[in-house]
VORO-671559 format. One line per field, with one value per residue (C-alpha): y, z, x; residue number from 1. Coordinates in Angstrom, 2 decimals. Each point is the difference from the previous one (the first is absolute). Layout:
north = [Y,...]
up = [Z,...]
east = [X,...]
pos = [NUM,...]
END
This chain:
north = [57.16,-1.68,0.51,-3.75,-0.14,2.80,-1.54,-3.32,1.69,2.13,-3.08,-1.42,2.66,-1.15,-1.70,-3.16,-0.40,-0.31,-3.73,0.74,1.33,-3.05,-2.24,1.51,-0.03,3.72,1.45,1.04,3.81,1.91,2.00,3.21,-1.42,-1.15,3.47,1.71,-2.48,0.72,3.77,-0.32,-2.17,2.57,2.72,-2.06,-0.12,3.79,0.45,-2.48,1.84,3.25,-1.61,-0.02,-3.55,0.08,1.31,-2.52,-2.83,1.14,0.01,-3.45,-1.49,1.53,-1.37,-3.46,0.25,0.80,-2.57,-2.44,-1.31,-1.40,2.11,3.18,-1.59,0.06,3.78,0.35,-2.00,2.17,3.19,-1.47,-0.87,3.56,1.27,-2.28,-1.84,-3.29,-2.19,1.05,-0.26,-3.57,-0.86,1.49,-1.80,-3.29,0.66,0.86,-3.35,-1.90,1.59,0.10,-3.51,-1.47,3.06,2.12,0.38,-1.51,3.34,1.58,-3.01,0.33,3.74,-0.60,-2.74,2.38,2.73,-2.37,-1.16,3.64,0.74,-3.06,1.60,3.06,-1.68,-1.88,-2.18,0.74,-2.46,1.79,-1.62,1.13,-1.62,1.22,0.60,3.46,2.36,0.40,2.90,0.50,3.59,1.04,-2.24,-2.61,-3.54,-2.22,-1.65,-2.52,-2.85,1.00,-3.53,0.87,2.46,3.45,1.15,3.49,2.43,-0.40,2.65,1.22,-0.93,1.09,-2.74,0.98,-2.25,0.97,-1.88,1.61,1.38,-0.32,2.51,-0.41,-1.51,0.94,-1.19,1.04,-2.95,0.25,-2.49,-0.52,-1.19,-3.63,-0.16,-1.75,1.12,-0.58,2.51,-0.89,2.22,-0.99,1.50,-2.08,2.20,1.90,3.68,1.22,1.50,3.74,1.71,1.42,3.68,2.08,2.34,3.57,2.08,3.04,3.34,1.26,-1.40,1.34,3.48,-0.16,-0.94,2.68,2.61,-1.36,0.23,3.55,1.04,-1.58,1.81,3.30,-0.48,-0.80,3.11,2.33,-1.75,0.81,3.59,0.18,-1.22,2.59,2.74,-1.16,0.10,3.49,1.09,-1.34,1.74,3.31,-0.24,-0.35,3.17,3.33,2.80,-2.15,1.68,-1.46,0.11,-2.27,-2.49,0.04,-0.67,-2.93,-1.44,0.34,-1.77,-2.80,-0.43,-0.06,-2.70,-2.02,0.17,-0.95,-2.91,-1.29,0.32,-1.70,-2.86,-0.46,-0.13,-2.45,-2.31,0.12,-0.55,-2.95,-1.58,0.47,-1.41,-3.12,-0.37,0.16,-2.25,-2.76,0.58,-2.12,1.98,-0.01,2.29,2.61,2.33,0.47,0.43,2.26,2.38,0.67,1.21,2.93,0.47,3.60,1.60,0.39,-3.71,-2.37,1.52,-1.77,0.81,-0.86]
up = [161.50,-0.38,-2.96,-0.63,-0.20,-2.54,-2.14,-0.16,-0.91,-2.72,-1.55,-0.45,-2.65,-2.29,-3.26,1.03,3.01,-1.87,0.72,3.69,-0.75,-1.84,2.62,2.69,-2.17,-0.89,-3.46,-1.55,-0.08,-3.16,-0.48,0.70,3.21,1.13,-0.64,1.93,2.87,0.34,-0.05,2.70,2.11,-0.18,0.89,2.99,1.22,-0.14,1.79,2.67,0.64,0.30,2.59,-2.30,0.89,-1.30,-3.39,-0.12,0.73,-2.81,-2.51,1.11,-0.31,-3.44,-1.04,1.15,-2.02,-3.11,0.60,2.70,1.27,3.50,0.65,0.18,2.66,2.47,-0.31,0.23,3.24,1.44,-0.69,1.55,3.06,0.17,-0.20,2.94,-2.10,1.36,-1.35,-3.60,0.52,1.26,-2.98,-2.45,1.47,-0.13,-3.64,-0.67,1.42,-1.89,-3.37,0.43,1.33,-0.53,-1.98,3.15,1.23,3.41,1.66,-1.31,1.10,3.52,0.02,-0.95,2.63,2.72,-1.19,0.15,3.50,1.12,-1.54,1.38,3.39,-1.63,-2.02,0.89,-1.82,-0.51,-1.31,-1.46,-0.71,-0.97,-0.45,-3.60,-2.54,0.86,-1.11,2.78,0.77,2.89,0.92,-3.27,-2.11,-2.07,0.94,-2.00,0.19,2.54,0.33,0.02,0.49,2.48,2.74,-1.03,1.28,1.48,2.02,3.74,1.83,-0.67,-3.42,-1.44,-2.00,-2.36,-2.10,-2.61,-1.74,-2.84,1.23,3.68,2.46,0.35,3.23,1.77,3.09,1.71,1.04,2.28,-0.67,1.76,-1.87,-1.13,1.14,-2.01,0.14,-1.89,-0.76,-1.58,-1.45,-0.06,-2.78,0.97,2.99,-0.77,0.73,2.64,-1.41,-0.20,2.72,-1.22,-0.74,2.96,-0.51,-0.01,2.89,-1.14,1.55,-0.10,3.42,1.58,-1.41,1.04,3.58,0.11,-1.01,2.62,2.68,-0.99,0.15,3.46,1.30,-1.49,1.46,3.42,-0.15,-0.88,2.65,2.66,-1.25,0.09,3.62,0.85,-1.61,1.90,3.28,-0.81,-0.77,3.33,1.88,-1.74,0.46,3.78,0.15,0.78,-2.48,-2.85,-3.32,-2.31,-2.89,1.87,0.85,-3.59,-1.33,2.37,-0.84,-3.73,0.42,1.96,-2.71,-2.80,1.73,0.74,-3.64,-1.24,2.45,-1.17,-3.65,0.49,2.08,-2.49,-2.85,2.03,0.33,-3.75,-0.68,2.40,-1.83,-3.35,1.51,1.17,-3.46,-1.79,2.60,-0.63,-3.76,-2.34,-0.95,-3.69,0.53,2.12,-2.66,-1.92,3.18,1.75,-2.92,0.49,3.63,1.76,3.77,1.19,3.35,-1.40,-0.65,-2.91,-3.40,-3.33,-2.63,-3.65]
east = [148.42,3.33,2.35,0.07,-3.79,-0.08,2.69,-1.81,-3.27,1.58,1.59,-3.48,-0.75,2.82,-1.11,1.86,-2.30,-3.30,-0.26,-0.67,-3.49,-1.33,1.65,-2.24,-3.13,0.01,-0.38,3.28,0.15,0.76,3.20,-1.92,-1.45,3.44,1.41,-2.81,0.31,3.71,-0.68,-2.62,2.26,2.81,-2.48,-1.18,3.61,0.28,-3.32,1.00,3.25,-2.02,-2.26,-3.04,-1.00,-3.59,1.12,2.87,-2.45,-2.29,2.87,1.17,-3.45,-0.42,3.40,-1.09,-3.22,2.02,2.77,-1.16,3.33,0.21,3.10,-2.12,-2.18,2.88,0.20,-3.79,0.06,2.78,-1.98,-3.15,2.07,1.35,-3.58,-0.88,-2.57,1.26,-2.81,0.67,3.75,-0.47,-2.23,2.49,3.03,-1.93,-0.80,3.63,1.13,-2.72,0.81,3.77,0.42,3.46,1.14,0.15,3.61,0.74,0.81,-3.22,-2.01,1.44,-0.77,-3.64,-0.32,1.19,-2.38,-2.96,0.97,0.14,-3.41,-1.83,-0.62,-1.55,-2.74,-3.19,-2.49,-3.67,-2.61,-3.02,-3.35,-3.50,-3.38,-0.06,2.82,1.28,2.77,2.55,2.32,2.39,0.80,-1.71,2.29,-1.94,1.01,-2.33,-3.39,-1.23,0.60,3.69,1.28,2.74,0.83,1.19,3.36,-0.35,2.08,-0.46,-2.02,-3.52,-1.35,-3.35,-1.70,-2.84,-2.23,-2.57,-2.78,-1.95,-3.30,0.92,1.45,3.77,1.28,3.24,1.81,3.22,2.17,3.03,2.80,3.31,3.09,-0.33,-3.64,-2.71,-3.62,-3.23,-2.72,-3.35,-2.70,-3.67,-2.12,-3.06,-0.81,-3.17,0.34,-2.47,-3.16,0.03,-1.99,-3.30,0.24,-1.07,-2.87,1.18,-1.25,-1.93,1.03,-3.61,-1.08,3.17,-0.65,-3.66,0.82,2.68,-2.57,-2.41,2.65,0.88,-3.67,-0.41,3.09,-1.19,-3.49,1.42,2.18,-2.88,-2.12,2.58,0.11,-3.81,-0.03,2.65,-2.06,-3.13,1.93,1.23,-3.57,-1.33,2.82,-0.63,-3.78,0.50,2.05,-1.65,0.43,1.21,-0.53,-2.64,2.46,2.46,-2.76,-1.20,3.50,0.54,-3.41,0.70,3.36,-1.69,-2.65,2.60,2.06,-3.14,-1.14,3.48,0.10,-3.38,1.04,3.36,-1.38,-2.83,2.51,2.07,-3.02,-0.59,3.69,0.05,-2.92,1.79,3.22,-1.83,-1.51,3.37,1.62,-2.52,-0.23,2.26,3.15,-0.84,-2.98,1.77,1.35,-3.23,-2.07,2.50,0.01,-3.71,0.15,1.59,-0.16,-0.17,-0.83,-3.50,-0.41,0.56,-0.55,-0.31,2.64,-0.35]
pos = [1,2,3,4,5,6,7,8,9,10,11,12,13,14,15,16,17,18,19,20,21,22,23,24,25,26,27,28,29,30,31,32,33,34,35,36,37,38,39,40,41,42,43,44,45,46,47,48,49,50,51,52,53,54,55,56,57,58,59,60,61,62,63,64,65,66,67,68,69,70,71,72,73,74,75,76,77,78,79,80,81,82,83,84,85,86,87,88,89,90,91,92,93,94,95,96,97,98,99,100,101,102,103,104,105,106,107,108,109,110,111,112,113,114,115,116,117,118,119,120,121,122,123,124,125,126,127,128,129,130,131,132,133,134,135,136,137,138,139,140,141,142,143,144,145,146,147,148,149,150,151,152,153,154,155,156,157,158,159,160,161,162,163,164,165,166,167,168,169,170,171,172,173,174,175,176,177,178,179,180,181,182,183,184,185,186,187,188,189,190,191,192,193,194,195,196,197,198,199,200,201,202,203,204,205,206,207,208,209,210,211,212,213,214,215,216,217,218,219,220,221,222,223,224,225,226,227,228,229,230,231,232,233,234,235,236,237,238,239,240,241,242,243,244,245,246,247,248,249,250,251,252,253,254,255,256,257,258,259,260,261,262,263,264,265,266,267,268,269,270,271,272,273,274,275,276,277,278,279,280,281,282,283,284,285,286,287,288,289,290,291,292,293,294,295,296,297,298,299,300,301,302,303,304,305,306]
END
């Protein structure tokens, strides 16, 4: 921020300079507003020198609100440029020239012209349209409401454009723009959203549990069946031997009978469980819980439970 620019801006807060506000269509500030504007401008200078650009920009903008002299706009534009917000810097310098007009000194006018020329390759232009009046924001900064009337000057690079219409889902789009490029982006709120898929019927775990029990019973029955066959083979081998003790034969026969009975019981329970599993598999899911609570499969068969 040059010393000359600051001096010119500070002179705008002198009582003798009040005519400049009405000349540009602004309301003439009060003495208190002029005093506060000058204080904020001086504070902006200190913040700028400390490298606190965001804070300096806030103070400058507040000073302009209090005492809207075009001279402050030059400094606002310089800070925007330092912050690399080239689109806003361009807009501010244009406003400075428009409000200052013939009152701008020749050297300052030349300085602003060079700044704008330097910025031109770093901004782009985006035309935004929508099928319905919509609130527009670019990179989360509100821009206005469609139809905007003219293209929006933006920083080059990737810009996120969002539009909102009351009662409709917001729409967003990322647009990539090179320096000096002009693009258009349109949003259609007439597109009917696809109908929601019908809710899928929840799968009941009851058939899965029932078939798991059936499988376990079949495996257990097969295991005891194999053991029963082994015991029967042992019995036949022992019976063919001479001098085998009756107690040994009796024990083997008892073991064979136990395995055979267990096999019959398990396979019988498996058949009952399979029948119940088929029933719950074919039954509508809504009836599973109440029906499942009434049955219990055991090695001895299906028993009612209340």
